C-alpha positions as CSV (number, residue, x, y, z in Angstrom):
1,M,-7.3,23.6,-14.1
2,T,-8.4,20.1,-13.5
3,V,-11.5,19.0,-13.0
4,L,-12.3,16.2,-11.5
5,N,-14.9,14.2,-12.4
6,S,-15.1,11.3,-10.6
7,K,-17.9,9.5,-12.6
8,I,-19.8,7.9,-9.7
9,P,-23.2,6.2,-10.5
10,A,-26.8,7.4,-9.6
11,G,-28.9,5.6,-8.0
12,P,-28.8,3.6,-4.5
13,L,-25.6,2.4,-2.7
14,A,-26.4,-1.2,-3.6
15,E,-27.0,-0.5,-6.8
16,K,-24.3,1.6,-8.0
17,W,-22.4,-0.7,-9.6
18,S,-24.4,-3.5,-11.3
19,Q,-26.4,-0.3,-13.1
20,H,-22.3,1.0,-14.3
21,K,-22.2,-2.1,-15.8
22,A,-25.4,-2.4,-17.5
23,A,-24.7,1.2,-19.1
24,I,-21.0,1.7,-19.9
25,K,-19.7,0.5,-23.8
26,V,-18.8,-2.9,-24.2
27,V,-15.8,-4.0,-26.6
28,S,-16.6,-7.0,-28.8
29,P,-14.5,-10.6,-28.4
30,S,-12.9,-10.3,-32.6
31,N,-12.8,-5.9,-31.2
32,K,-10.7,-7.2,-28.4
33,R,-8.3,-8.2,-30.5
34,K,-7.2,-5.3,-32.6
35,L,-6.4,-3.6,-29.1
36,D,-2.9,-3.2,-27.5
37,V,-2.9,-2.6,-23.2
38,I,0.3,-2.2,-21.0
39,I,0.3,-3.1,-17.5
40,V,2.9,-2.4,-14.8
41,G,3.5,-4.1,-12.2
42,T,2.8,-7.7,-11.4
43,G,1.8,-8.6,-8.3
44,L,-1.7,-9.1,-7.2
45,A,-3.7,-6.4,-9.0
46,G,-1.4,-6.2,-11.5
47,G,-1.5,-10.1,-12.0
48,S,-4.7,-10.6,-12.0
49,A,-5.9,-7.6,-14.5
50,A,-3.1,-9.2,-17.0
51,A,-4.3,-12.7,-17.1
52,S,-7.9,-11.4,-16.8
53,M,-7.9,-8.9,-19.5
54,A,-5.7,-11.7,-22.3
55,E,-8.3,-14.7,-21.6
56,M,-10.8,-12.0,-22.8
57,G,-8.9,-11.3,-26.1
58,Y,-6.7,-8.2,-25.4
59,N,-2.6,-8.0,-26.1
60,V,-1.2,-8.0,-23.1
61,K,2.3,-6.2,-22.2
62,A,3.2,-6.7,-18.9
63,F,5.9,-5.6,-17.5
64,C,8.0,-5.6,-13.5
65,Y,11.2,-4.8,-12.5
66,Q,11.7,-7.8,-11.0
67,D,13.7,-11.2,-12.4
68,S,10.1,-12.8,-12.4
69,G,6.7,-11.3,-12.0
70,R,5.5,-14.0,-9.1
71,R,8.6,-11.6,-6.7
72,A,5.7,-8.4,-6.4
73,H,6.1,-7.8,-2.7
74,S,2.3,-9.0,-2.9
75,I,4.1,-12.3,-1.9
76,A,5.1,-10.4,1.1
77,A,1.3,-10.6,2.6
78,Q,0.8,-12.5,6.1
79,G,-1.7,-12.3,7.3
80,G,-5.2,-13.0,4.8
81,I,-7.4,-11.5,2.7
82,N,-11.3,-10.0,3.7
83,A,-14.3,-11.4,2.3
84,A,-18.0,-10.7,3.3
85,K,-19.1,-14.4,2.8
86,N,-20.7,-15.1,6.5
87,Y,-19.1,-18.1,6.8
88,Q,-18.4,-17.5,10.7
89,N,-22.9,-16.9,10.9
90,D,-21.6,-14.0,12.8
91,N,-23.8,-11.2,11.4
92,D,-21.1,-10.5,8.5
93,S,-22.5,-8.4,5.5
94,V,-21.7,-6.6,2.1
95,F,-23.0,-3.5,3.9
96,R,-21.6,-4.0,7.2
97,L,-17.6,-5.0,5.6
98,F,-18.6,-1.6,3.8
99,Y,-19.5,-0.5,6.8
100,D,-16.5,-1.5,8.7
101,T,-13.8,0.0,5.7
102,I,-15.0,3.4,5.4
103,K,-14.9,3.8,9.3
104,G,-11.5,1.9,10.0
105,G,-10.4,5.0,6.8
106,D,-12.3,7.3,9.1
107,Y,-14.4,8.7,6.6
108,R,-11.9,10.0,4.2
109,A,-13.0,6.8,1.5
110,R,-16.0,7.3,-1.9
111,E,-18.6,5.3,0.1
112,A,-19.2,4.1,-3.8
113,N,-15.8,2.8,-4.4
114,V,-15.5,1.2,-0.9
115,H,-19.3,-0.7,-1.6
116,R,-18.4,-2.3,-4.6
117,L,-15.3,-3.6,-2.9
118,A,-17.7,-5.2,-0.7
119,E,-19.7,-6.6,-3.2
120,V,-16.9,-8.2,-5.3
121,S,-15.2,-9.6,-2.3
122,G,-16.6,-12.5,-1.9
123,D,-16.4,-13.4,-6.0
124,I,-12.3,-12.6,-5.2
125,I,-12.9,-15.9,-2.6
126,D,-14.5,-18.4,-4.9
127,Q,-11.8,-17.1,-7.7
128,C,-8.8,-18.3,-5.6
129,V,-10.4,-21.7,-4.7
130,A,-10.7,-22.5,-8.5
131,Q,-7.0,-21.5,-9.0
132,G,-6.2,-23.4,-6.3
133,V,-5.6,-21.5,-3.2
134,P,-4.9,-23.6,-0.3
135,F,-6.5,-21.0,2.4
136,A,-7.2,-23.1,5.5
137,R,-10.1,-24.9,6.3
138,E,-12.0,-26.3,8.8
139,Y,-11.9,-30.2,10.2
140,G,-14.6,-30.4,8.2
141,G,-13.4,-29.1,5.2
142,T,-15.1,-25.3,4.9
143,L,-13.0,-22.2,5.0
144,S,-11.5,-21.4,7.9
145,N,-12.1,-17.3,8.6
146,R,-9.6,-15.0,11.9
147,S,-10.6,-11.8,12.7
148,F,-8.5,-8.4,12.1
149,G,-8.3,-5.1,13.7
150,G,-11.1,-3.0,13.0
151,V,-14.3,-5.5,13.2
152,L,-16.1,-7.5,15.7
153,V,-16.6,-10.5,12.8
154,S,-14.4,-12.7,11.9
155,R,-14.5,-12.5,7.2
156,T,-10.4,-12.8,7.3
157,F,-9.4,-15.8,5.1
158,Y,-5.8,-17.3,5.1
159,A,-3.7,-20.1,4.4
160,R,-1.3,-19.7,7.7
161,G,1.3,-17.0,7.0
162,Q,1.4,-16.9,3.8
163,T,-2.0,-15.7,1.8
164,G,-0.3,-12.9,-0.2
165,Q,2.1,-15.7,-1.6
166,Q,-0.6,-18.0,-2.2
167,L,-2.8,-15.8,-4.4
168,L,0.1,-14.6,-5.9
169,L,1.0,-18.2,-7.4
170,G,-2.4,-18.4,-8.3
171,C,-3.2,-15.4,-10.0
172,Y,1.0,-15.6,-11.2
173,A,-0.2,-19.2,-12.7
174,S,-3.1,-17.4,-15.0
175,M,-0.6,-15.4,-16.0
176,N,2.1,-18.0,-17.5
177,R,-0.8,-19.6,-18.9
178,M,-2.1,-16.8,-21.6
179,I,1.8,-16.1,-22.1
180,G,1.8,-19.5,-23.3
181,Q,-1.1,-18.6,-25.5
182,G,0.4,-15.9,-26.7
183,Q,-1.6,-13.4,-25.2
184,I,0.4,-11.9,-22.7
185,E,4.3,-10.5,-23.4
186,M,6.6,-10.6,-20.6
187,H,9.2,-8.0,-20.0
188,E,11.2,-8.3,-16.8
189,R,14.0,-6.2,-15.3
190,N,12.0,-3.3,-17.4
191,E,11.2,0.0,-15.6
192,L,9.5,2.2,-15.9
193,L,11.3,6.0,-16.7
194,D,8.4,8.0,-18.5
195,I,5.0,8.1,-19.8
196,V,3.9,8.5,-23.1
197,I,1.2,11.0,-23.9
198,I,0.2,11.6,-27.3
199,D,-3.2,14.3,-28.2
200,G,-3.7,14.3,-24.4
201,K,-4.0,10.3,-24.2
202,A,-2.0,7.2,-22.3
203,R,0.1,5.9,-25.4
204,G,3.2,4.3,-24.0
205,I,6.0,4.1,-21.9
206,I,9.4,4.2,-22.2
207,T,11.3,2.0,-19.9
208,R,15.0,0.8,-18.8
209,N,16.3,-2.3,-19.3
210,L,18.1,-3.1,-16.1
211,V,20.2,-6.1,-17.9
212,T,21.6,-4.3,-20.4
213,G,21.1,-0.6,-19.9
214,E,19.1,-0.4,-23.1
215,I,16.4,2.3,-23.5
216,E,13.3,0.8,-24.7
217,R,9.7,2.3,-25.9
218,H,6.8,0.4,-25.5
219,S,2.7,1.7,-26.8
220,A,-0.5,0.9,-26.1
221,H,-3.8,2.2,-26.9
222,A,-4.1,2.1,-23.0
223,V,-1.7,1.8,-19.8
224,V,-2.0,0.3,-16.0
225,L,-0.2,1.5,-13.2
226,A,-0.1,-1.7,-10.9
227,T,3.4,-0.5,-9.1
228,G,1.8,-0.2,-5.5
229,G,2.6,2.4,-2.7
230,Y,5.6,4.4,-1.7
231,S,6.3,3.6,1.9
232,N,10.4,3.7,1.0
233,V,10.1,7.2,0.5
234,F,10.7,6.6,4.6
235,F,13.6,4.7,3.8
236,L,13.0,2.1,6.8
237,S,9.6,0.8,5.9
238,T,8.3,-3.4,6.1
239,N,8.3,-3.2,1.8
240,A,10.9,-4.9,0.0
241,M,13.9,-2.0,-0.9
242,G,13.3,-2.5,-3.8
243,C,9.3,-1.2,-3.8
244,N,9.1,2.3,-5.5
245,A,7.2,5.5,-6.3
246,G,9.1,5.9,-9.9
247,A,5.7,4.7,-12.3
248,A,3.5,6.5,-10.5
249,W,5.7,9.5,-9.8
250,Q,6.2,10.3,-14.0
251,A,2.2,9.8,-14.0
252,Y,1.9,13.1,-11.6
253,K,4.9,14.8,-13.3
254,N,2.4,14.0,-16.6
255,G,-0.5,15.7,-15.2
256,A,-2.2,12.9,-13.3
257,C,-3.0,14.2,-9.9
258,F,-1.3,12.5,-6.8
259,A,-4.4,11.9,-3.9
260,N,-4.0,12.2,-0.3
261,P,0.1,11.6,-0.2
262,C,-0.1,12.5,3.5
263,Y,-2.0,8.9,4.1
264,V,0.5,6.4,5.4
265,Q,-0.4,3.9,7.4
266,I,2.0,2.5,10.5
267,H,1.9,-1.4,11.2
268,P,1.3,-1.5,14.9
269,T,3.7,-5.4,14.5
270,C,7.0,-5.3,13.6
271,I,10.2,-6.2,14.9
272,P,11.9,-3.0,16.1
273,I,14.2,-1.0,14.9
274,H,18.2,-3.0,15.8
275,G,20.9,-0.8,14.1
276,E,21.7,2.2,11.9
277,Q,22.9,-0.3,9.7
278,Q,19.4,-2.2,8.9
279,S,18.3,-1.5,5.6
280,K,14.6,-2.5,6.0
281,L,11.7,-3.6,9.2
282,T,10.2,-7.2,9.1
283,L,6.2,-7.2,9.7
284,M,4.5,-9.7,12.1
285,S,1.3,-10.2,11.0
286,E,-1.4,-8.6,11.7
287,S,-3.3,-12.0,12.4
288,L,-0.7,-12.1,15.6
289,R,-3.1,-9.9,17.7
290,N,-5.9,-12.8,17.5
291,D,-4.4,-14.9,20.0
292,G,-1.4,-12.5,21.5
293,R,-2.1,-9.5,24.1
294,V,0.0,-6.6,24.2
295,W,0.8,-5.2,27.1
296,T,3.7,-3.1,28.6
297,P,5.1,-3.1,32.9
298,K,3.3,-1.6,34.5
299,K,5.7,0.0,36.8
300,K,7.9,2.1,35.0
301,E,11.1,0.8,37.3
302,D,10.4,-2.3,36.3
303,A,11.1,-1.3,32.4
304,V,14.2,0.3,33.3
305,K,15.4,-2.9,34.7
306,L,13.4,-4.1,31.3
307,Q,15.3,-1.8,29.1
308,K,18.5,-2.8,31.0
309,G,18.7,-6.4,31.0
310,Q,18.2,-7.3,33.9
311,I,14.9,-9.2,33.9
312,T,13.1,-10.6,31.1
313,A,9.1,-10.4,30.6
314,N,8.5,-13.9,32.6
315,D,9.9,-12.2,35.7
316,I,6.5,-10.0,35.9
317,P,3.6,-10.8,37.4
318,E,-0.1,-10.9,35.2
319,E,-0.7,-8.3,38.3
320,D,1.9,-5.6,37.6
321,R,1.5,-6.0,33.6
322,D,-0.4,-2.9,31.7
323,F,-2.3,-4.9,29.2
324,Y,-3.0,-1.1,27.6
325,L,-5.3,-2.0,24.3
326,E,-7.6,-4.1,26.3
327,R,-7.7,-1.4,28.9
328,R,-8.6,1.6,27.0
329,Y,-10.2,0.5,24.0
330,P,-12.1,-3.2,26.4
331,S,-15.3,-3.6,23.2
332,Y,-12.2,-4.3,20.5
333,G,-9.4,-4.9,22.8
334,N,-6.0,-6.3,20.9
335,L,-8.0,-5.9,17.4
336,V,-8.2,-2.1,17.2
337,P,-7.5,-0.4,13.7
338,R,-3.4,-0.1,13.3
339,D,-3.3,3.8,13.2
340,V,-5.3,3.1,17.0
341,A,-2.8,0.0,18.3
342,S,0.4,2.5,16.5
343,R,-0.5,5.6,18.5
344,A,-1.0,3.8,21.9
345,A,2.1,1.7,21.8
346,K,3.7,4.9,20.9
347,E,2.4,6.8,23.9
348,R,3.8,4.1,26.0
349,C,7.3,4.0,25.3
350,D,7.0,7.7,25.0
351,A,5.9,7.6,28.8
352,G,8.8,5.5,29.5
353,F,7.2,2.1,29.9
354,G,9.1,0.6,26.5
355,V,10.1,-2.7,26.8
356,N,13.6,-3.6,25.1
357,E,17.5,-1.5,25.2
358,T,15.8,1.8,23.1
359,G,12.8,1.4,25.1
360,K,10.6,2.1,21.5
361,A,9.8,-1.8,21.8
362,V,5.9,-3.6,23.6
363,Y,5.2,-7.0,24.1
364,L,3.0,-9.0,22.2
365,D,2.2,-12.3,24.3
366,F,1.2,-15.3,23.4
367,K,1.2,-17.1,26.8
368,Y,-2.3,-16.7,27.1
369,S,-3.6,-18.2,24.3
370,I,-1.2,-21.4,24.6
371,E,-2.0,-21.8,27.8
372,R,-6.1,-21.7,27.2
373,L,-5.4,-23.7,23.4
374,G,-2.6,-25.2,23.2
375,K,1.2,-25.2,21.3
376,D,0.0,-27.2,18.7
377,V,-3.1,-24.8,17.9
378,I,-0.8,-22.0,17.8
379,E,1.7,-23.5,15.9
380,A,-0.5,-24.7,13.5
381,R,-2.4,-20.8,13.1
382,Y,1.1,-19.0,13.3
383,G,4.2,-21.4,13.2
384,N,6.1,-20.1,10.2
385,L,5.4,-16.4,11.5
386,F,6.8,-17.5,15.0
387,Q,10.3,-19.7,13.2
388,M,10.2,-16.0,10.9
389,Y,10.5,-14.5,14.2
390,E,12.6,-16.9,15.6
391,K,15.1,-16.6,12.6
392,I,15.7,-12.9,12.9
393,T,15.9,-12.1,16.9
394,A,16.9,-15.4,17.9
395,A,14.0,-15.5,20.9
396,N,11.5,-18.3,21.1
397,P,8.2,-17.0,21.4
398,Y,6.7,-19.8,22.2
399,E,8.4,-19.0,25.5
400,L,9.4,-15.4,25.7
401,P,6.3,-13.0,24.0
402,M,7.3,-11.1,21.1
403,Q,8.9,-7.4,21.0
404,I,6.9,-5.1,18.3
405,Y,7.6,-1.6,17.4
406,P,5.2,0.4,14.8
407,A,6.8,1.0,11.7
408,I,5.8,2.7,7.9
409,H,3.9,-0.7,6.1
410,Y,0.9,0.3,3.2
411,T,-0.1,3.4,1.6
412,M,-3.6,4.7,1.1
413,G,-3.2,7.8,-1.0
414,G,-2.0,7.5,-4.7
415,L,-2.9,8.6,-8.0
416,W,-6.4,9.7,-8.7
417,V,-9.1,7.3,-9.9
418,D,-12.8,7.8,-10.8
419,Y,-15.1,5.2,-10.3
420,N,-13.6,3.4,-13.4
421,L,-9.9,3.2,-12.0
422,M,-9.1,6.2,-14.8
423,T,-6.3,9.0,-13.4
424,N,-7.4,12.0,-15.2
425,V,-5.3,11.5,-17.8
426,P,-7.6,9.6,-20.5
427,G,-6.1,6.0,-21.4
428,L,-4.1,6.2,-17.9
429,Y,-5.5,3.9,-15.4
430,A,-4.2,3.1,-11.4
431,I,-5.5,-0.3,-9.6
432,G,-4.5,-1.5,-6.0
433,E,-2.1,0.4,-4.2
434,A,-1.0,2.8,-7.2
435,N,-4.8,5.0,-6.5
436,F,-6.0,6.2,-4.1
437,S,-10.0,4.6,-4.0
438,D,-10.5,2.3,-1.1
439,H,-9.2,3.2,2.1
440,G,-9.6,6.5,3.5
441,A,-6.5,7.6,5.6
442,N,-6.6,4.0,7.3
443,R,-6.5,0.8,5.3
444,L,-8.5,-2.2,7.9
445,G,-5.9,-5.1,7.4
446,A,-6.0,-7.8,4.9
447,S,-7.8,-4.9,3.0
448,A,-4.7,-5.0,1.1
449,L,-5.4,-8.1,-1.4
450,M,-8.8,-7.8,-0.9
451,Q,-8.9,-3.9,-3.5
452,G,-5.8,-5.7,-5.3
453,L,-7.7,-8.6,-6.6
454,A,-11.1,-6.6,-7.1
455,D,-8.9,-4.0,-8.9
456,G,-7.5,-6.7,-11.5
457,Y,-10.3,-9.8,-11.1
458,F,-13.5,-7.8,-11.2
459,V,-13.3,-4.1,-11.9
460,L,-11.1,-2.9,-14.6
461,P,-12.1,-5.6,-17.0
462,Y,-14.5,-4.0,-17.1
463,T,-14.3,-0.5,-16.5
464,I,-12.0,-0.3,-19.1
465,G,-14.0,-1.7,-21.8
466,D,-15.9,1.6,-21.4
467,Y,-13.2,3.6,-22.8
468,L,-11.4,1.1,-25.6
469,A,-14.8,1.3,-27.3
470,D,-13.9,4.7,-28.6
471,E,-10.2,3.8,-29.7
472,I,-11.5,-0.1,-31.6
473,Q,-10.2,2.1,-35.3
474,V,-6.9,3.4,-33.7
475,P,-3.9,1.7,-35.8
476,R,-1.1,-0.1,-33.0
477,I,0.6,3.4,-31.8
478,D,3.0,3.9,-33.6
479,I,7.2,4.2,-31.4
480,N,8.5,6.0,-34.0
481,H,5.8,9.6,-33.6
482,A,7.6,12.4,-31.7
483,E,6.2,11.9,-28.7
484,F,8.0,9.1,-28.1
485,V,11.4,10.1,-29.5
486,K,11.3,13.0,-26.9
487,K,10.6,11.6,-24.6
488,E,13.0,8.7,-24.8
489,K,15.9,11.4,-24.6
490,A,14.4,13.2,-22.2
491,V,15.0,9.6,-20.3
492,S,18.3,9.2,-21.0
493,D,19.6,12.7,-20.4
494,R,17.9,11.8,-16.9
495,M,20.0,9.0,-16.6
496,T,22.9,10.7,-18.0
497,R,22.3,13.5,-15.6
498,L,22.8,11.1,-12.6
499,F,25.3,9.7,-13.5
500,N,27.8,12.0,-14.8
501,I,27.3,14.2,-11.1
502,K,30.5,12.1,-10.0
503,G,30.0,13.3,-6.2
504,S,31.0,11.2,-3.4
505,K,28.2,10.5,-1.4
506,T,26.6,6.8,-2.1
507,V,22.3,7.2,-3.6
508,D,22.0,5.2,0.0
509,S,23.1,8.3,2.0
510,F,20.9,10.9,0.8
511,H,17.8,7.8,0.9
512,K,19.1,7.2,5.1
513,R,18.8,10.9,5.5
514,L,15.3,11.6,3.5
515,G,14.5,8.4,5.7
516,H,15.4,9.9,8.8
517,V,13.6,13.7,8.2
518,M,10.1,11.8,7.3
519,W,10.2,9.8,10.5
520,E,10.9,12.4,12.5
521,Y,8.8,14.9,10.9
522,V,6.1,13.3,8.6
523,G,5.9,10.1,10.9
524,M,4.0,8.6,13.9
525,A,3.3,12.3,14.5
526,R,2.8,15.7,12.9
527,N,3.2,19.5,13.7
528,E,2.7,22.6,11.7
529,E,6.7,23.4,12.9
530,G,7.9,20.4,11.7
531,L,6.1,19.9,8.9
532,K,8.0,23.4,7.3
533,L,11.5,22.4,8.9
534,A,10.7,19.0,6.9
535,I,9.6,20.7,3.8
536,K,13.0,23.1,4.1
537,E,15.5,19.9,5.0
538,I,14.3,17.4,2.0
539,K,14.8,20.7,-0.4
540,E,18.2,21.2,1.0
541,I,19.0,16.9,1.0
542,R,17.7,17.3,-3.1
543,E,20.2,19.9,-3.6
544,D,22.8,17.8,-1.6
545,F,21.8,15.1,-4.2
546,Y,22.5,16.4,-7.0
547,K,26.3,18.3,-6.0
548,D,27.2,15.2,-4.5
549,L,25.9,12.2,-5.7
550,R,28.5,9.3,-6.7
551,I,27.3,6.6,-8.8
552,P,29.8,3.6,-9.7
553,G,30.2,0.9,-12.3
554,D,29.2,1.3,-16.0
555,Y,26.0,3.2,-17.5
556,D,25.7,1.1,-20.6
557,A,24.8,-2.0,-18.5
558,M,23.4,-3.4,-15.0
559,N,23.4,-0.5,-13.0
560,I,21.2,-1.4,-9.4
561,E,23.5,1.8,-8.1
562,L,21.6,3.9,-11.1
563,E,18.2,2.4,-11.2
564,K,18.1,3.4,-6.8
565,A,19.7,7.1,-7.5
566,G,16.6,7.8,-10.1
567,R,14.2,5.8,-7.3
568,V,15.2,7.9,-4.6
569,A,15.0,11.4,-6.6
570,D,11.8,10.5,-7.1
571,F,11.7,9.9,-3.3
572,L,13.1,13.3,-2.9
573,E,10.2,15.0,-4.9
574,L,7.7,13.0,-3.5
575,G,8.4,13.6,0.3
576,E,8.1,17.1,-0.1
577,L,4.4,16.6,-1.2
578,L,3.2,14.3,1.4
579,A,4.9,17.1,3.7
580,Y,2.6,19.9,1.5
581,D,-0.3,17.5,2.1
582,A,-0.2,17.2,5.8
583,L,0.7,20.5,6.8
584,D,-2.4,21.1,4.5
585,R,-3.9,19.0,6.1
586,K,-5.6,20.7,9.3
587,E,-7.2,18.3,11.3
588,S,-6.1,14.5,12.2
589,C,-7.3,11.2,10.6
590,G,-7.1,7.7,10.3
591,G,-2.8,7.6,10.1
592,H,-2.8,10.9,9.7
593,Y,-2.2,12.1,13.0
594,R,-1.7,16.9,13.6
595,E,-1.0,16.5,17.1
596,E,-3.0,20.7,16.8
597,S,-5.8,18.2,16.6
598,T,-6.8,15.8,19.0
599,T,-9.5,15.0,21.9
600,E,-9.2,14.9,25.1
601,E,-8.7,11.3,25.3
602,G,-5.7,12.1,23.4
603,E,-7.9,10.0,20.1
604,A,-7.5,11.7,16.3
605,K,-9.9,14.5,16.1
606,R,-10.9,15.0,12.7
607,D,-12.7,18.4,11.0
608,D,-15.7,17.1,8.7
609,E,-16.4,21.0,8.4
610,N,-13.1,21.7,6.4
611,F,-11.5,18.8,5.4
612,A,-14.5,16.6,3.9
613,Y,-12.4,16.1,0.8
614,V,-9.4,14.3,-1.3
615,S,-7.0,16.1,-2.0
616,A,-5.8,16.0,-5.3
617,W,-2.4,17.7,-6.1
618,E,-1.3,18.8,-9.3
619,Y,2.0,19.0,-10.7
620,Q,2.8,22.7,-11.9
621,G,6.9,22.0,-13.1
622,E,10.0,21.2,-11.4
623,G,11.0,23.5,-8.2
624,K,6.8,24.8,-8.4
625,T,4.6,24.8,-5.5
626,P,1.8,21.9,-6.1
627,K,-1.9,23.4,-6.6
628,L,-4.5,21.3,-4.8
629,N,-7.4,20.1,-6.4
630,K,-10.6,19.1,-4.0
631,E,-13.3,16.7,-4.6
632,E,-15.3,16.3,-2.1
633,L,-16.7,13.7,-0.2
634,V,-20.6,13.0,-0.1
635,F,-22.0,10.6,2.2
636,E,-25.3,9.2,2.4
637,N,-25.3,5.9,3.5
638,V,-23.1,6.3,7.0
639,K,-23.2,9.0,9.8
640,L,-20.4,11.0,9.7
641,T,-19.1,10.5,13.2
642,Q,-15.5,10.3,15.7
643,R,-14.1,7.0,15.8
644,S,-14.9,5.0,18.9
645,Y,-13.5,1.8,19.3
646,K,-13.5,1.4,23.0
């Protein structure tokens, strides 16, 4: 049986992190040169970790499947990054950021991890400013802030609608500096396909060179996964099409527990689906809800006319517009958390008040802000986002309201890690979205970038030393060790098996089938009957996949379909685990909404007596039901209450 030791330090909440740093082991500069660390993923978490650890003197090997480390999906983040700087003098603080994050996650995150995140948030901004990140500034030169969902203060730093890109360029430049100095050995177009465990410790990885098709062995004293989330298990999501769960899934199959897989975020402001051939969805930044008002018609006959194209939004007078978020949640209005806003939009559309031809859209209207502030101000804040929307939809959002609808965006679940960000497999770490640790059942907007950079710049570089201090006398790991040979053969056999099926159906056809099941039964609303049906149908899709998959092209060369096949094979197993977790958690919390557990007002209803725990699932072998381990959540500094944003 797996014993989960979270290693949360004792002592007052505000002192845990500082006392922990003082107590853990440290590796001297001369000994860091003896230690190799593999970091998989070069987004904000992986890139910042690689740059930091190389700067400290470790020998870093960095891997990404893209053709450049700067093409990581972090670059797509738009709206901003949170930090408790209180620049607006609106009574923000480290504790308020901590509390907002705990509450926003519906009380399903660890207090200690979340408080540490809030503590280091301010340092992140200082670091990025020093790197030259062009944050927006006020007229006097001070950094500007805006609000995001689930909070009553302005703590989000931003660079127009390109915040992720600018932050990634900052840490990418730092990485390049260390590549130039020989401290980082960079491996682009390399995909992790297995993890090598020797004597119970992570000692390396097996990768496939995506250009040549060659299987490669890479060793290290520790392995860090910074490979993002698993939203593409739903096929249609806001994630880049290459985003996958392969690395995390191989960690799971090598003994690392997978925590809270059912906690998947639905983002309320995405461009609606427009056709069967669509391969991904486009996110419109949550920052738009600062100045945009969300509404649908009050009259169903107006909604029908909109759906038929007989009228436009501008034909509906203000008294016939239902600003439903402002009506239902007067305290927070349009800035309620993402899960709350998403369910409210679905409720309006399910009731027949949707505004596009499919009935699956609501309006995000800037008319009122343009009248109040002027078009120039709105253009300065959101111009590139408005331009992107117009290019995709051919509609001018300065003249007509944007049409938006919820979509799969981020995953709060991930590999289980302790306070040091190490999985239950010694020497195997997970940072950023790849772990479960900071967001509970729902992530607040602008907190993804915060967590990624916190883990990479200010947490892992300290905590990994506690493990590596005992590895100094361990010589460089030999890639000819029997375990490397065994894992390389397993990878080769797995890829050959997929390639040789020689069926009739494409990889995408199976991915789409899986995505349909996931969205219909494991999406915004879940119930016991649907989840059981999903598990049954996913098993059937997986059986068909291994009978009738066809991969064109050559095996020993660049083959994108072969890449995708391996990733979809992982999704076909992960989707089942996600459904198992959702079936087990007979409560509603955050992004996990069980129809059997709702308040009289239709809001999510938690069951703290029975479900105040982290679900940590343990792999039991192919075709076997995974085992559930529980880490009980203890709340000493916040009171468990049903969330209210009214």
